[in-house]
C-alpha positions as CSV (number, residue, x, y, z in Angstrom):
1,M,-34.6,34.0,-14.2
2,V,-32.2,33.3,-17.0
3,W,-28.5,32.9,-16.4
4,S,-25.3,32.5,-18.3
5,E,-25.0,31.4,-21.9
6,N,-26.6,28.1,-21.1
7,T,-30.0,29.9,-21.0
8,K,-31.2,27.5,-18.3
9,T,-34.2,28.8,-16.5
10,L,-34.4,28.5,-12.7
11,P,-37.6,28.2,-10.8
12,T,-38.8,31.6,-9.5
13,D,-39.4,30.2,-6.1
14,M,-35.8,29.0,-5.6
15,K,-34.2,30.4,-2.5
16,T,-30.4,30.1,-2.1
17,I,-27.9,27.5,-3.0
18,S,-25.0,26.4,-0.9
19,Y,-21.7,24.7,-2.0
20,R,-18.6,23.8,-0.2
21,L,-15.2,24.3,-1.9
22,T,-12.5,22.2,-0.5
23,L,-8.9,23.2,-1.5
24,D,-5.8,21.4,0.1
25,V,-2.4,23.0,-0.8
26,E,1.0,21.4,-0.1
27,F,3.7,24.1,-0.5
28,D,7.4,23.8,-0.9
29,P,8.0,27.2,0.9
30,N,11.6,27.6,-0.5
31,G,12.2,30.0,2.4
32,T,8.9,31.7,2.5
33,L,7.4,32.1,6.1
34,P,4.4,29.8,6.7
35,E,2.3,32.8,8.0
36,D,2.8,34.5,4.5
37,L,1.6,31.4,2.8
38,K,-1.4,31.2,5.0
39,H,-2.1,35.0,4.4
40,N,-1.9,34.5,0.6
41,L,-4.6,31.7,0.9
42,N,-6.9,34.0,2.9
43,Q,-6.4,36.7,0.4
44,V,-7.4,34.4,-2.6
45,I,-10.7,33.7,-0.9
46,R,-11.4,37.5,-0.2
47,D,-10.4,38.4,-3.7
48,A,-12.7,35.8,-5.1
49,V,-15.7,37.0,-3.3
50,N,-14.9,40.8,-3.7
51,N,-14.1,40.8,-7.4
52,G,-16.9,38.5,-8.6
53,T,-14.8,35.4,-9.4
54,L,-17.3,33.2,-7.6
55,T,-20.3,34.3,-9.5
56,G,-18.6,35.0,-12.8
57,E,-20.7,36.7,-15.5
58,T,-24.1,35.8,-14.0
59,P,-26.6,37.8,-12.0
60,A,-25.9,35.7,-9.0
61,T,-24.8,37.3,-5.9
62,V,-22.8,35.9,-2.9
63,E,-25.2,36.2,0.1
64,K,-22.9,34.9,2.8
65,Y,-19.7,32.9,3.1
66,S,-17.4,31.5,5.6
67,Y,-14.0,29.9,5.3
68,T,-11.0,29.0,7.4
69,V,-7.4,28.4,6.5
70,D,-5.9,25.8,8.7
71,E,-2.7,23.9,8.6
72,L,-3.1,20.2,7.8
73,K,-1.0,18.0,10.1
74,P,0.4,14.8,8.8
75,A,-1.5,11.7,10.0
76,N,0.3,9.6,12.5
77,L,1.4,6.6,10.3
78,D,3.2,4.8,13.1
79,I,1.1,1.7,13.5
80,D,2.2,-1.2,15.5
81,P,2.9,-4.4,13.6
82,I,-0.2,-6.3,14.8
83,T,-2.6,-3.5,13.9
84,R,-0.8,-3.2,10.5
85,F,-1.3,-7.0,10.0
86,R,-5.0,-6.8,10.9
87,L,-5.7,-3.8,8.6
88,G,-3.9,-5.5,5.7
89,A,-6.0,-8.6,6.1
90,A,-9.2,-6.5,6.3
91,F,-8.3,-4.7,3.1
92,R,-7.4,-7.9,1.4
93,D,-10.8,-9.5,2.5
94,A,-12.7,-6.4,1.3
95,I,-11.1,-6.5,-2.1
96,K,-12.0,-10.2,-2.7
């Protein structure tokens, strides 16, 4: 099987290939509802699958896919001073 302009030949016994795409987005909503922004991200994925963006100009097909759009919560950065000191010392030691 030959694909793309790179003319690379894949083994004929090759089954499927799986990849993970990770996209983190930080929005300044400027008055936009969070639900609308989440809907837009869902739509981007559906469009990419349905219009061939994921496979481009190749004979490849999307056999299956899954995705989630979840809100990322900020990490709890409130660390007590003793823990902060110990972490700082550990990082300094690791850099040496």
